[in-house]
py3Dmol code that shows the C-alpha trace and the ligand (Angstrom):
import py3Dmol

protein = """\
ATOM      1  CA  MET A   1       0.001   0.006   0.006  1.00  0.00           C
ATOM      2  CA  ALA A   2       1.137   3.579  -0.630  1.00  0.00           C
ATOM      3  CA  LYS A   3       2.749   5.491   2.244  1.00  0.00           C
ATOM      4  CA  LYS A   4       0.461   7.814   4.238  1.00  0.00           C
ATOM      5  CA  THR A   5       1.446  11.464   4.526  1.00  0.00           C
ATOM      6  CA  ILE A   6       1.013  13.042   7.913  1.00  0.00           C
ATOM      7  CA  ILE A   7       1.510  16.834   8.046  1.00  0.00           C
ATOM      8  CA  ALA A   8       1.977  18.649  11.310  1.00  0.00           C
ATOM      9  CA  ASN A   9       0.823  22.230  11.078  1.00  0.00           C
ATOM     10  CA  TRP A  10       2.182  23.998  14.160  1.00  0.00           C
ATOM     11  CA  LYS A  11       0.649  27.317  13.173  1.00  0.00           C
ATOM     12  CA  MET A  12       2.047  30.140  15.406  1.00  0.00           C
ATOM     13  CA  ASN A  13       3.332  27.680  18.046  1.00  0.00           C
ATOM     14  CA  PRO A  14       5.282  26.900  20.178  1.00  0.00           C
ATOM     15  CA  GLY A  15       6.414  30.192  21.697  1.00  0.00           C
ATOM     16  CA  THR A  16      10.148  29.420  21.906  1.00  0.00           C
ATOM     17  CA  LEU A  17      12.835  27.689  19.845  1.00  0.00           C
ATOM     18  CA  ALA A  18      13.700  25.522  22.819  1.00  0.00           C
ATOM     19  CA  GLU A  19      10.160  24.095  22.890  1.00  0.00           C
ATOM     20  CA  ALA A  20      10.150  23.676  19.117  1.00  0.00           C
ATOM     21  CA  LYS A  21      13.349  21.650  19.284  1.00  0.00           C
ATOM     22  CA  LYS A  22      11.893  19.445  21.985  1.00  0.00           C
ATOM     23  CA  ILE A  23       8.712  18.661  20.055  1.00  0.00           C
ATOM     24  CA  PHE A  24      10.604  18.231  16.823  1.00  0.00           C
ATOM     25  CA  GLY A  25      13.090  15.844  18.470  1.00  0.00           C
ATOM     26  CA  SER A  26      10.280  13.671  19.637  1.00  0.00           C
ATOM     27  CA  VAL A  27       8.497  13.619  16.293  1.00  0.00           C
ATOM     28  CA  LYS A  28      11.724  12.800  14.513  1.00  0.00           C
ATOM     29  CA  LYS A  29      12.464   9.885  16.817  1.00  0.00           C
ATOM     30  CA  THR A  30       9.061   8.354  16.066  1.00  0.00           C
ATOM     31  CA  ALA A  31       9.251   9.131  12.351  1.00  0.00           C
ATOM     32  CA  GLN A  32      12.588   7.278  12.102  1.00  0.00           C
ATOM     33  CA  LYS A  33      10.901   4.059  13.238  1.00  0.00           C
ATOM     34  CA  LEU A  34       8.215   4.128  10.579  1.00  0.00           C
ATOM     35  CA  SER A  35       8.613   2.931   7.005  1.00  0.00           C
ATOM     36  CA  HIS A  36       5.086   3.548   5.739  1.00  0.00           C
ATOM     37  CA  VAL A  37       4.663   7.216   6.693  1.00  0.00           C
ATOM     38  CA  GLU A  38       5.893  10.435   5.193  1.00  0.00           C
ATOM     39  CA  THR A  39       6.119  12.711   8.226  1.00  0.00           C
ATOM     40  CA  VAL A  40       6.184  16.445   7.546  1.00  0.00           C
ATOM     41  CA  VAL A  41       6.519  19.156  10.184  1.00  0.00           C
ATOM     42  CA  CYS A  42       5.546  22.720   9.282  1.00  0.00           C
ATOM     43  CA  PRO A  43       6.859  25.017  12.016  1.00  0.00           C
ATOM     44  CA  PRO A  44       6.850  28.848  11.988  1.00  0.00           C
ATOM     45  CA  PHE A  45       9.418  30.219   9.466  1.00  0.00           C
ATOM     46  CA  VAL A  46      11.906  31.381  12.114  1.00  0.00           C
ATOM     47  CA  TYR A  47      12.429  27.835  13.384  1.00  0.00           C
ATOM     48  CA  LEU A  48      13.071  26.215  10.050  1.00  0.00           C
ATOM     49  CA  HIS A  49      16.829  26.632   9.837  1.00  0.00           C
ATOM     50  CA  GLU A  50      17.452  25.452  13.374  1.00  0.00           C
ATOM     51  CA  LEU A  51      15.203  22.429  12.993  1.00  0.00           C
ATOM     52  CA  TRP A  52      16.736  21.517   9.703  1.00  0.00           C
ATOM     53  CA  LYS A  53      20.028  20.962  11.499  1.00  0.00           C
ATOM     54  CA  GLY A  54      18.213  18.262  13.377  1.00  0.00           C
ATOM     55  CA  THR A  55      16.618  16.449  10.478  1.00  0.00           C
ATOM     56  CA  SER A  56      18.240  13.199   9.512  1.00  0.00           C
ATOM     57  CA  GLY A  57      17.851  11.381   6.287  1.00  0.00           C
ATOM     58  CA  LYS A  58      14.443  11.389   4.724  1.00  0.00           C
ATOM     59  CA  LYS A  59      12.420  10.320   7.719  1.00  0.00           C
ATOM     60  CA  CYS A  60      11.059  13.696   8.736  1.00  0.00           C
ATOM     61  CA  ALA A  61      10.620  16.434   6.141  1.00  0.00           C
ATOM     62  CA  LEU A  62      10.134  20.100   6.800  1.00  0.00           C
ATOM     63  CA  GLY A  63       7.326  22.208   5.416  1.00  0.00           C
ATOM     64  CA  ALA A  64       6.521  25.879   5.472  1.00  0.00           C
ATOM     65  CA  GLN A  65       3.175  27.352   6.342  1.00  0.00           C
ATOM     66  CA  ASP A  66       3.186  29.844   3.438  1.00  0.00           C
ATOM     67  CA  ILE A  67       5.251  31.119   0.520  1.00  0.00           C
ATOM     68  CA  PHE A  68       5.315  34.361  -1.468  1.00  0.00           C
ATOM     69  CA  TRP A  69       4.825  34.298  -5.231  1.00  0.00           C
ATOM     70  CA  GLU A  70       7.636  36.733  -6.254  1.00  0.00           C
ATOM     71  CA  ARG A  71      11.210  35.509  -6.041  1.00  0.00           C
ATOM     72  CA  ALA A  72      12.721  38.656  -4.425  1.00  0.00           C
ATOM     73  CA  GLY A  73      12.221  42.356  -3.971  1.00  0.00           C
ATOM     74  CA  GLY A  74      10.296  44.927  -1.936  1.00  0.00           C
ATOM     75  CA  PHE A  75       7.801  42.706  -0.173  1.00  0.00           C
ATOM     76  CA  THR A  76       8.188  43.424   3.490  1.00  0.00           C
ATOM     77  CA  GLY A  77       7.425  40.493   5.760  1.00  0.00           C
ATOM     78  CA  GLU A  78       7.207  37.880   2.959  1.00  0.00           C
ATOM     79  CA  VAL A  79       9.331  34.741   2.529  1.00  0.00           C
ATOM     80  CA  SER A  80      10.547  33.605  -0.855  1.00  0.00           C
ATOM     81  CA  SER A  81      10.946  30.168  -2.368  1.00  0.00           C
ATOM     82  CA  SER A  82      14.774  30.368  -2.416  1.00  0.00           C
ATOM     83  CA  MET A  83      14.764  31.149   1.327  1.00  0.00           C
ATOM     84  CA  LEU A  84      12.678  28.055   1.898  1.00  0.00           C
ATOM     85  CA  SER A  85      14.860  25.898  -0.316  1.00  0.00           C
ATOM     86  CA  ASP A  86      17.874  27.139   1.552  1.00  0.00           C
ATOM     87  CA  ALA A  87      16.277  25.834   4.766  1.00  0.00           C
ATOM     88  CA  LEU A  88      15.762  22.447   3.001  1.00  0.00           C
ATOM     89  CA  VAL A  89      11.989  22.892   3.034  1.00  0.00           C
ATOM     90  CA  GLN A  90      10.299  20.300   0.804  1.00  0.00           C
ATOM     91  CA  TYR A  91       6.596  21.030   1.442  1.00  0.00           C
ATOM     92  CA  VAL A  92       4.589  24.246   1.501  1.00  0.00           C
ATOM     93  CA  ILE A  93       1.047  24.790   2.828  1.00  0.00           C
ATOM     94  CA  VAL A  94      -0.911  27.219   0.649  1.00  0.00           C
ATOM     95  CA  GLY A  95      -4.375  28.644   1.189  1.00  0.00           C
ATOM     96  CA  HIS A  96      -4.913  27.564   4.796  1.00  0.00           C
ATOM     97  CA  SER A  97      -8.312  28.821   5.987  1.00  0.00           C
ATOM     98  CA  GLU A  98      -6.647  30.899   8.718  1.00  0.00           C
ATOM     99  CA  ARG A  99      -4.728  32.796   6.034  1.00  0.00           C
ATOM    100  CA  ARG A 100      -7.810  33.078   3.810  1.00  0.00           C
ATOM    101  CA  ALA A 101      -9.629  34.548   6.867  1.00  0.00           C
ATOM    102  CA  LEU A 102      -6.934  37.267   6.958  1.00  0.00           C
ATOM    103  CA  GLY A 103      -7.746  38.239   3.380  1.00  0.00           C
ATOM    104  CA  GLU A 104      -6.001  35.733   1.189  1.00  0.00           C
ATOM    105  CA  THR A 105      -8.151  35.351  -1.963  1.00  0.00           C
ATOM    106  CA  ASP A 106      -8.293  32.431  -4.425  1.00  0.00           C
ATOM    107  CA  ASP A 107      -6.285  34.608  -6.758  1.00  0.00           C
ATOM    108  CA  ILE A 108      -3.480  35.053  -4.238  1.00  0.00           C
ATOM    109  CA  VAL A 109      -3.593  31.357  -3.411  1.00  0.00           C
ATOM    110  CA  ASN A 110      -3.322  30.606  -7.104  1.00  0.00           C
ATOM    111  CA  LYS A 111      -0.232  32.739  -7.488  1.00  0.00           C
ATOM    112  CA  LYS A 112       1.419  31.097  -4.539  1.00  0.00           C
ATOM    113  CA  ILE A 113       0.576  27.621  -5.863  1.00  0.00           C
ATOM    114  CA  HIS A 114       2.156  28.470  -9.236  1.00  0.00           C
ATOM    115  CA  ARG A 115       5.347  29.646  -7.535  1.00  0.00           C
ATOM    116  CA  ALA A 116       5.519  26.671  -5.219  1.00  0.00           C
ATOM    117  CA  VAL A 117       4.981  23.976  -7.857  1.00  0.00           C
ATOM    118  CA  LYS A 118       7.247  25.653 -10.345  1.00  0.00           C
ATOM    119  CA  ASP A 119      10.048  25.773  -7.761  1.00  0.00           C
ATOM    120  CA  GLY A 120       9.608  22.083  -6.954  1.00  0.00           C
ATOM    121  CA  PHE A 121       7.838  22.161  -3.568  1.00  0.00           C
ATOM    122  CA  LYS A 122       5.236  19.564  -2.684  1.00  0.00           C
ATOM    123  CA  THR A 123       2.351  21.990  -2.382  1.00  0.00           C
ATOM    124  CA  ILE A 124      -0.440  21.299   0.096  1.00  0.00           C
ATOM    125  CA  VAL A 125      -3.495  23.183  -1.087  1.00  0.00           C
ATOM    126  CA  CYS A 126      -6.073  23.612   1.691  1.00  0.00           C
ATOM    127  CA  VAL A 127      -9.710  23.742   0.646  1.00  0.00           C
ATOM    128  CA  GLY A 128     -12.975  23.443   2.506  1.00  0.00           C
ATOM    129  CA  GLU A 129     -16.351  25.002   3.060  1.00  0.00           C
ATOM    130  CA  LYS A 130     -17.191  27.397   5.877  1.00  0.00           C
ATOM    131  CA  GLU A 131     -20.502  25.793   6.649  1.00  0.00           C
ATOM    132  CA  ARG A 132     -22.933  23.170   5.402  1.00  0.00           C
ATOM    133  CA  ASP A 133     -26.315  24.343   4.167  1.00  0.00           C
ATOM    134  CA  ALA A 134     -29.429  22.281   3.708  1.00  0.00           C
ATOM    135  CA  HIS A 135     -29.366  22.847  -0.105  1.00  0.00           C
ATOM    136  CA  ALA A 136     -25.847  21.413  -0.340  1.00  0.00           C
ATOM    137  CA  ARG A 137     -24.474  24.592  -1.907  1.00  0.00           C
ATOM    138  CA  TYR A 138     -21.195  23.829  -0.152  1.00  0.00           C
ATOM    139  CA  PHE A 139     -20.450  21.430  -3.048  1.00  0.00           C
ATOM    140  CA  LEU A 140     -20.562  24.414  -5.404  1.00  0.00           C
ATOM    141  CA  PHE A 141     -18.402  26.442  -3.044  1.00  0.00           C
ATOM    142  CA  LEU A 142     -15.755  23.729  -2.972  1.00  0.00           C
ATOM    143  CA  GLU A 143     -15.805  23.308  -6.726  1.00  0.00           C
ATOM    144  CA  HIS A 144     -15.339  27.053  -7.237  1.00  0.00           C
ATOM    145  CA  GLU A 145     -12.537  27.206  -4.649  1.00  0.00           C
ATOM    146  CA  ILE A 146     -10.611  24.314  -6.178  1.00  0.00           C
ATOM    147  CA  LYS A 147     -11.064  25.511  -9.751  1.00  0.00           C
ATOM    148  CA  GLN A 148      -9.953  29.080  -8.894  1.00  0.00           C
ATOM    149  CA  SER A 149      -7.089  27.986  -6.693  1.00  0.00           C
ATOM    150  CA  LEU A 150      -5.717  25.573  -9.346  1.00  0.00           C
ATOM    151  CA  ALA A 151      -6.456  27.758 -12.385  1.00  0.00           C
ATOM    152  CA  LYS A 152      -3.814  27.329 -15.090  1.00  0.00           C
ATOM    153  CA  VAL A 153      -1.962  24.654 -13.169  1.00  0.00           C
ATOM    154  CA  THR A 154      -0.674  22.227 -15.794  1.00  0.00           C
ATOM    155  CA  ARG A 155      -0.642  18.434 -15.745  1.00  0.00           C
ATOM    156  CA  ALA A 156       3.145  18.580 -15.813  1.00  0.00           C
ATOM    157  CA  VAL A 157       3.271  20.099 -12.322  1.00  0.00           C
ATOM    158  CA  LEU A 158       0.216  18.362 -10.860  1.00  0.00           C
ATOM    159  CA  LYS A 159       2.503  15.742  -9.341  1.00  0.00           C
ATOM    160  CA  ASN A 160       3.549  18.429  -6.871  1.00  0.00           C
ATOM    161  CA  ILE A 161      -0.012  19.104  -5.671  1.00  0.00           C
ATOM    162  CA  ILE A 162      -1.563  17.568  -2.538  1.00  0.00           C
ATOM    163  CA  ILE A 163      -5.122  18.575  -1.617  1.00  0.00           C
ATOM    164  CA  ALA A 164      -6.046  18.858   2.045  1.00  0.00           C
ATOM    165  CA  TYR A 165      -9.797  18.851   2.636  1.00  0.00           C
ATOM    166  CA  GLU A 166     -10.298  20.917   5.710  1.00  0.00           C
ATOM    167  CA  PRO A 167     -13.886  22.034   6.386  1.00  0.00           C
ATOM    168  CA  LEU A 168     -13.655  25.268   8.346  1.00  0.00           C
ATOM    169  CA  TRP A 169     -16.329  24.147  10.838  1.00  0.00           C
ATOM    170  CA  ALA A 170     -14.048  21.243  11.866  1.00  0.00           C
ATOM    171  CA  ILE A 171     -10.798  23.219  12.329  1.00  0.00           C
ATOM    172  CA  GLY A 172      -9.158  24.644  15.430  1.00  0.00           C
ATOM    173  CA  LYS A 173     -10.387  25.566  18.911  1.00  0.00           C
ATOM    174  CA  GLU A 174     -13.741  26.854  17.597  1.00  0.00           C
ATOM    175  CA  ALA A 175     -14.547  23.613  15.751  1.00  0.00           C
ATOM    176  CA  LYS A 176     -18.067  22.321  16.053  1.00  0.00           C
ATOM    177  CA  ARG A 177     -16.846  18.758  15.613  1.00  0.00           C
ATOM    178  CA  PRO A 178     -14.540  16.776  13.329  1.00  0.00           C
ATOM    179  CA  ALA A 179     -16.089  15.736  10.033  1.00  0.00           C
ATOM    180  CA  THR A 180     -17.161  12.086   9.985  1.00  0.00           C
ATOM    181  CA  PRO A 181     -15.135   9.650   7.966  1.00  0.00           C
ATOM    182  CA  HIS A 182     -18.201   9.284   5.732  1.00  0.00           C
ATOM    183  CA  GLU A 183     -18.324  13.031   5.146  1.00  0.00           C
ATOM    184  CA  PHE A 184     -14.635  12.987   4.259  1.00  0.00           C
ATOM    185  CA  PHE A 185     -15.207  10.065   1.866  1.00  0.00           C
ATOM    186  CA  GLU A 186     -18.044  11.909   0.105  1.00  0.00           C
ATOM    187  CA  MET A 187     -15.907  15.005  -0.312  1.00  0.00           C
ATOM    188  CA  LEU A 188     -12.920  12.972  -1.436  1.00  0.00           C
ATOM    189  CA  ILE A 189     -14.991  11.533  -4.289  1.00  0.00           C
ATOM    190  CA  PHE A 190     -16.267  14.978  -5.150  1.00  0.00           C
ATOM    191  CA  ILE A 191     -12.725  16.424  -5.169  1.00  0.00           C
ATOM    192  CA  ARG A 192     -11.612  13.650  -7.519  1.00  0.00           C
ATOM    193  CA  LYS A 193     -14.554  14.429  -9.826  1.00  0.00           C
ATOM    194  CA  ILE A 194     -13.543  18.132  -9.957  1.00  0.00           C
ATOM    195  CA  LEU A 195      -9.886  17.235 -10.600  1.00  0.00           C
ATOM    196  CA  THR A 196     -11.027  14.736 -13.282  1.00  0.00           C
ATOM    197  CA  ASP A 197     -12.928  17.531 -15.029  1.00  0.00           C
ATOM    198  CA  MET A 198      -9.852  19.711 -14.870  1.00  0.00           C
ATOM    199  CA  PHE A 199      -7.027  17.301 -15.607  1.00  0.00           C
ATOM    200  CA  GLY A 200      -8.356  13.934 -16.688  1.00  0.00           C
ATOM    201  CA  LYS A 201      -9.079  10.787 -14.695  1.00  0.00           C
ATOM    202  CA  LYS A 202      -5.601   9.270 -14.530  1.00  0.00           C
ATOM    203  CA  GLU A 203      -4.028  12.533 -13.358  1.00  0.00           C
ATOM    204  CA  ALA A 204      -6.859  13.246 -10.908  1.00  0.00           C
ATOM    205  CA  PHE A 205      -6.503   9.882  -9.221  1.00  0.00           C
ATOM    206  CA  ALA A 206      -2.799  10.422  -8.679  1.00  0.00           C
ATOM    207  CA  VAL A 207      -3.335  13.558  -6.552  1.00  0.00           C
ATOM    208  CA  PRO A 208      -3.144  12.707  -2.879  1.00  0.00           C
ATOM    209  CA  VAL A 209      -6.120  13.907  -0.835  1.00  0.00           C
ATOM    210  CA  LEU A 210      -5.729  14.423   2.936  1.00  0.00           C
ATOM    211  CA  TYR A 211      -8.211  15.120   5.670  1.00  0.00           C
ATOM    212  CA  GLY A 212      -7.739  17.896   8.256  1.00  0.00           C
ATOM    213  CA  GLY A 213      -9.907  19.172  11.102  1.00  0.00           C
ATOM    214  CA  SER A 214      -9.750  18.187  14.811  1.00  0.00           C
ATOM    215  CA  VAL A 215      -7.818  15.006  14.077  1.00  0.00           C
ATOM    216  CA  ASP A 216      -6.548  13.401  17.266  1.00  0.00           C
ATOM    217  CA  HIS A 217      -5.136  10.071  18.442  1.00  0.00           C
ATOM    218  CA  ARG A 218      -8.685   8.639  18.787  1.00  0.00           C
ATOM    219  CA  ASN A 219     -10.153   9.462  15.360  1.00  0.00           C
ATOM    220  CA  ALA A 220      -7.025   9.385  13.169  1.00  0.00           C
ATOM    221  CA  LYS A 221      -7.430   5.675  12.357  1.00  0.00           C
ATOM    222  CA  GLU A 222     -10.949   6.129  10.972  1.00  0.00           C
ATOM    223  CA  PHE A 223      -9.909   8.912   8.595  1.00  0.00           C
ATOM    224  CA  LEU A 224      -6.877   6.918   7.469  1.00  0.00           C
ATOM    225  CA  ALA A 225      -9.115   3.955   6.735  1.00  0.00           C
ATOM    226  CA  VAL A 226     -11.310   5.911   4.304  1.00  0.00           C
ATOM    227  CA  ASP A 227     -10.895   4.461   0.860  1.00  0.00           C
ATOM    228  CA  GLY A 228      -8.497   6.728  -1.064  1.00  0.00           C
ATOM    229  CA  SER A 229      -7.363   8.682   1.942  1.00  0.00           C
ATOM    230  CA  ALA A 230      -3.687   9.671   1.512  1.00  0.00           C
ATOM    231  CA  GLY A 231      -3.167  10.962   5.036  1.00  0.00           C
ATOM    232  CA  LEU A 232      -3.884  13.756   7.473  1.00  0.00           C
ATOM    233  CA  LEU A 233      -3.168  17.364   8.180  1.00  0.00           C
ATOM    234  CA  VAL A 234      -2.981  17.774  11.970  1.00  0.00           C
ATOM    235  CA  GLY A 235      -3.077  21.094  13.883  1.00  0.00           C
ATOM    236  CA  ARG A 236      -3.454  21.098  17.641  1.00  0.00           C
ATOM    237  CA  ALA A 237      -2.646  17.428  18.223  1.00  0.00           C
ATOM    238  CA  SER A 238       0.660  17.818  16.365  1.00  0.00           C
ATOM    239  CA  LEU A 239       1.989  19.947  19.251  1.00  0.00           C
ATOM    240  CA  GLU A 240       1.367  17.102  21.752  1.00  0.00           C
ATOM    241  CA  PRO A 241       4.232  14.686  21.132  1.00  0.00           C
ATOM    242  CA  LYS A 242       2.513  11.714  22.784  1.00  0.00           C
ATOM    243  CA  LEU A 243      -0.762  12.175  20.817  1.00  0.00           C
ATOM    244  CA  PHE A 244       1.038  12.856  17.593  1.00  0.00           C
ATOM    245  CA  GLN A 245       3.130   9.782  18.073  1.00  0.00           C
ATOM    246  CA  GLU A 246      -0.057   7.701  18.268  1.00  0.00           C
ATOM    247  CA  ILE A 247      -1.328   9.333  15.092  1.00  0.00           C
ATOM    248  CA  LEU A 248       1.926   8.457  13.320  1.00  0.00           C
ATOM    249  CA  PHE A 249       1.734   4.843  14.527  1.00  0.00           C
ATOM    250  CA  SER A 250      -1.863   4.583  13.291  1.00  0.00           C
ATOM    251  CA  ALA A 251      -0.765   5.858   9.883  1.00  0.00           C
ATOM    252  CA  ASP A 252       2.076   3.372   9.683  1.00  0.00           C
ATOM    253  CA  LEU A 253      -0.312   0.507  10.495  1.00  0.00           C
ATOM    254  CA  SER A 254      -2.972   1.618   8.095  1.00  0.00           C
ATOM    255  CA  ALA A 255      -0.502   1.756   5.169  1.00  0.00           C
ATOM    256  CA  ARG A 256       0.743  -1.828   5.610  1.00  0.00           C
TER     257      ARG A 256
END
"""
ligand_1 = """\
10
LIG
C -5.517 23.004 10.737
O -5.526 24.181 11.234
O -5.066 22.824 9.621
C -6.064 21.933 11.570
C -6.305 20.786 10.993
O -6.249 22.204 12.883
P -6.797 21.282 14.026
O -6.231 19.900 13.818
O -6.318 21.878 15.286
O -8.285 21.283 13.895
"""
view = py3Dmol.view(width=600, height=400)
view.addModel(protein, "pdb")
view.setStyle({"model": 0}, {"cartoon": {"style": "trace"}})
view.addModel(ligand_1, "xyz")
view.setStyle({"model": 1}, {"stick": {}})
view.zoomTo()
view.show()
């Protein structure tokens, strides 16, 4: 079976480099024991270089939580693709709902995706509806979001795209609840249909689709068991080494 990909999105945590090193050390130790999991840690930018010094081999990859679309210049506060490459970053998260909530539009997300895939990063594109309405308009919302975000992406670079389905109502401290595995399955099929319309069936089925939203050590197994699930994007639980370790072990077992 294909390896599962488990992405740890640390967001703006932890508060010090010392804590970051401690959590990363523990994740790395677990990741080294697993042969069926691609473990990716996405810390805040300022920790990347220091943590890179601690990565060994290919067992635990580093990801960034964002990227800017221009390569250099007068863009105060932004981080370029060459800076990320220099820190040995292999993955980039683009279009996380917390960034979209701060004003990031589909158009901006699209520019960032183009930069990231062009410069060879595995690009995790976050998509998901804000709420579910009785008329199922959220399907249309998702279709629009995916089509806009991936506009003009070519088949040639599609191999660098990973989709993370993260319904907003299931994410973070304010989450109502996690999605159910069935809800994820339904959306996974729908996402494949949209990708098939855009790129063709063979290409669409090669794009990994992850689930994210209130994943923890108790429910991880169920999301990993969903037919076609390529893995998980984990927020809060990824900062708890013991819980995250259980999630990684579940992923390793589910991919055997
Ligand atoms: C996220 O923010 O991407 C996420 C999945 O968060 P959490 O796991 O904390 O819901």
